[in-house]
N, C-alpha and C positions, 0 to 999 in steps of 0.2 A: 462539372466533374472537375475543372482545374481549381476552382474554390475548394472542394471537397479535398483536394491532394494538398493545397496550401495549409489548410487547417491541420491535416494529418501531420504534417511536416512540423508545424508550429508546436503541436502537442508531442512529436517526437523531441522536440529541443528540449523538452523537460525531462525526457526520459532518463536515461541509462541508469541512474541510480535514484529515480525519484527527483531528480535534481530540479530546482525551480528557475523558471523563465519569467520573464515581465507577464503580468497577466494582460493580454490585449485582445482578447476575442470579443465577436459581438453579443451582446445580450439577446437571448432569445428565448421563446417559450418552448416548454416540452414538459408534457405531464402524463400522469396515468388517470384514469377516470375514477379510481376507487381511493379515496382519501382514508380509508379505515387503517388502523395501525396493527400489526401482526402480532401473534403470541410466540411463545418459547417454550422449550422443553424445562429450561431452567426457570424457576419461579422467583419473583422479587420477593422479599421478606415481608413487604406491607407495613414495615415499622418506620420507614423513612417518612416523617412527617415535620410539620413546624418549620421554621426558617431554613433555607438552604444556602450553603457558603461554599464556594470552591474556588482555590487559587490554582489557576492553570499555568501552563509550562511558558506563558510569556510573562508571568509575573502579575498578571491580572486577576484580580478577586471578583468574583461575580456573587452578589448577595440578592435572593429573592424571599419574598414573605413565605414561600412554601416550596416543597420539592416539585421541580418542573415535571409536568405530564404531557405537555405538548412541545416535545422536542423534535428538531429538524437536524438532520447530521450528513456529514458528507458519507456516500455509500458504505465505504471500507468501515468507518466508526460505526455506523449503525449496524454493520453485521456483527462487529465485536460486541456491542451493545445487547444485540439480540441473543448472542450466546450466553450473556449473563442474566437474561430475563427482562431486559428493558427495552420495551417497544419504542419507536419513533412515528411520528405522523407522516414526515416527509424526508426524501432523500435528495442530494444532488452529487453527480459524479456518475461514472459508469455503473449503470444499474442493470440494463438489459441489451443484448446483444441484437444484430441487425434482424435476426430470426425471431427476435422476441423472448429468447431464453435468458435466464438470469446472468449476469457478468459474473467473471471469477470474483470480482470484488465484492458482490452481493452475498457471499456465503451461503449460509442455510435460510436467509430471509424468504419470506413470501413476497415478492416483488408486487403481487398485485394487490397487496393490502397496504401499501404505502404509497403515497402521492411523489411521484417523480417530477421534481421542479426543474431538472436538466441533467441530460443523459451523457452529454459530452463536454470537452472544455470550453468554456465561455458561456455555456448555457445556465440560466438561473431565472425562473419565473417569478420575479418580484411580487407581482399581483397574486399568485396562487399561494406564494409564501405568506404574504400578509393574511390572506383567507383562512390559514390553519391557526391564526393567532398563537404564532410561536412564543414560548417562554424562554427558549434558549436555543442557541444554534451552537452545534459541536462539530470540529473537523480537526485537521492536522495541521502543522506547520512544518515545512522543509526548510527554512533558512533562519538566521539569527535574528531577522528583524520581526519574525513572528507573523509572518505573512499567511492568511487564512487560506488553506488550500481548497481550490476549485471555487472560491468566491470572486466573481469577476471584478476586475479593478474599476469598470466603468459603473459598477452598481453597488460597489462595497458600501459608501455612505448611506444609500437608501436601505439597504439590508441591515447596517447596523442601528439604524433609527428604529427597527421593529422589533428587534430583541437582542439582548446580550449575547456575547460569543465566549466560547470556550475552546481552547486549543491544546491538543496533546502534541508534543515535539517528537518528530520522526527524523531529526537533524543531528547529526555529529554525536550520537549516543549509540550504545548497544541495545539490541532488542529487548533483552530482559528488562531493560529499565524503563522503555515506553510499555511493555506488557504490564509492570507493575503499576504504572500511572493510570493506564486504562482501567485497570482493576480496581484501584482507589477510586476513579471516577464513577464507575458502575456501583460500587459500595454506597457512594453518597448519594446516588439516584434510586437507591433502595435494592440493589442486588443482593441476595443472600451469597456471598462471597465464601462463606464457612460451609457451604453444600459440599456433599460427597462428589457431585460431579466437578465442580470447580477445583476440588483437592485432586482429583482424579487427573483432570487434565494437566494441572501444574506439576504433577508428579510425572506423568508422561513426557512433559516438555523436559524436565529435569533429567530423566532417564535418556532421553534421544540427545541431550547435549553431552552428556557422559559417554554415550555411543559415538558421537562425532569426534569429540576429543580424542578417544582411543584410536578411532580410525585415522585421524590426521597424525597421531603419534606414530602410528604403524608405517604410514606411508608418507613421509616428509618430503619426498621428492615429486609427488604427484603435484602438477601444477593445475591449478583452477582459474578460468577465465570467465568473468560474468559479462555477458554480451546481450545485445538488443539489436534487432533489426528494422531498418526501415527500407523503403524503396531504393533510396540511392546512398545510404550510408549505413555502417555498421558502428555500434558505439562500445566501447569497451570501459567498463566502469572500474575505477580505483576502488580500494576497500574502504577508504576514508569517507567520512560524512554518511554513508549508508548505513542504517541502523542493522540490517540483516548481516550485511558483509563484515562489518566492524565486529559484529559477536561471533562469527565464523572465524574470523582472523585470531580473536582473543582465544578461540578453542584449539588454534594451532592450525587452520587450515592455509595452505600456502598458495596465495593469489597472484596472478599476472597483475602488475602495478605499473600502468601508463606514468611517465614522467609528470611532476606538476607542470612544465611547460606545455606538454602535450594535451594536458586536461583544461588548460587556461580558458581555451574557446568553449568548453562545456562547464565553465563557471566552478571548475574545481572537481566536478563530479566524474566527468568521463573524457575519454579521447574519441575523435570522430574519425573513422577510417572510410576510405572508399572501398568498395567490393573488391577491387583489384589488389588491395593491400590488406585484405582480412587477414592474411597469413603472417602479419607482421609479428606475431607473439606466437612462440609454442606452447600450447595447452594440451593436457591430457583429458581435462573434463571441461566442458562448456556449460555454464549455467544460463539459460536463456530466458529473458524477459517474458512473462505469460500473460501481460496486460494485452486487452484486446485493441489497444491502439497501435500494437506493434505486428511486425509480421512472425508468425510461428514457424520453428525448424520445418517442419513437413511442407510448409509453403514457399521456402527459400528455394530458389531456381538457380541462382547463381552457381557456376561451375566451380568458382575458387572456393567457395563454401564446402561444396561437396568433396573437395579434395582435401580438406582440413583433417589431420590424423584422428582427431577425436571425433569429427562426424564420422569418418570411415570406421571408427572402431565402435561405434555406436554409443560414445560416451558423453551424451548430451542429455541433460536434465533440464526441468522448468525451474524457474526462479521468480520469487514474487517481490519485486522491489517495494511496493506498497503491500505489506502483509496485513491481513486482517489481525489486529491487536488483541486477540484472545489467546489464552494458552491453548485451547483446543485446536485453534486453525494453524498455529504455529509449529505444532508438533511435526506434521509431516514434511515442513519445509526442512527441519533439521534433520529427520530421518531419511528424507530423500537423498540429503548430500552425503550423510554418514554411509548410506548403502553404496552410493556411487564410489565412494573413496574406498570402501572395503572391496568391491568389485573390480576397480580400475587396474587397468595396466600401463605401464610406461610407454607411451607412444609417440611422444613429442621430445 
């Protein structure tokens, strides 16, 4: 039990904005019995053939003799590719909850039809990965060094020997930029990015963004705090570095901003507060980390939390620090904040 808690808190150190911590967990096996890949409502064009080349956000160019079919990806990336009609063979990262249901980062994927190589931080079964005969590994990166998200430090060299890797950056850029990059990657893999479904999703995202801009302009005094909860600490994210918060701020949202000094312990991403000091900042709306590694608002028992004006006013919404980078999945993230701003009362 103590080991589980230590692992949880290590994962929490990564947290508040999807910040990066040193990769230091023990490599372990974790898999699903079914290695089949899932389908999707969006069809690939079937025209992607011949040599494949893609330059990723690390500046690394991957060249293959043909468009890769045996793809292994971080769960959230796999979920985005699924929305574009690109199936993967295996995934690593939060895929299923303790009760066996799909994790929030799995999106619409049928998790019974992919091989789960690791379900939590530090887990990546290299033998099962090799058995999939991977042609490319795709994940995100949350730092300027291009560290592969959820690829364990201890086994990264072995993993790298089995297939080239592609990384889409989620670091210090706005959400719309990463969305465009994921769409570009999906297109290279054969997705029909000109389909009505993709066009509709992009239009809904743009409409939601316009709505959020209008809501923020109408209520400039409403203060929004991005928070995340663990057993011992509450984390307040700054709007810099995080692709979702940087995008929302560009649309005019007024965020609580911890000082650079306060965020230094969190690698520049967030400030850590004890639950006794959770009221340090006045906030009218609180956006809470929805990842399964965190404590959700309904399960927070701290009295200091319950006394916060935004909590008492019911002005708490979910936030996805690691959004699934498809337009379809990001629409709700923008709409939910827009609606919260439209309805919000000044309480702090």
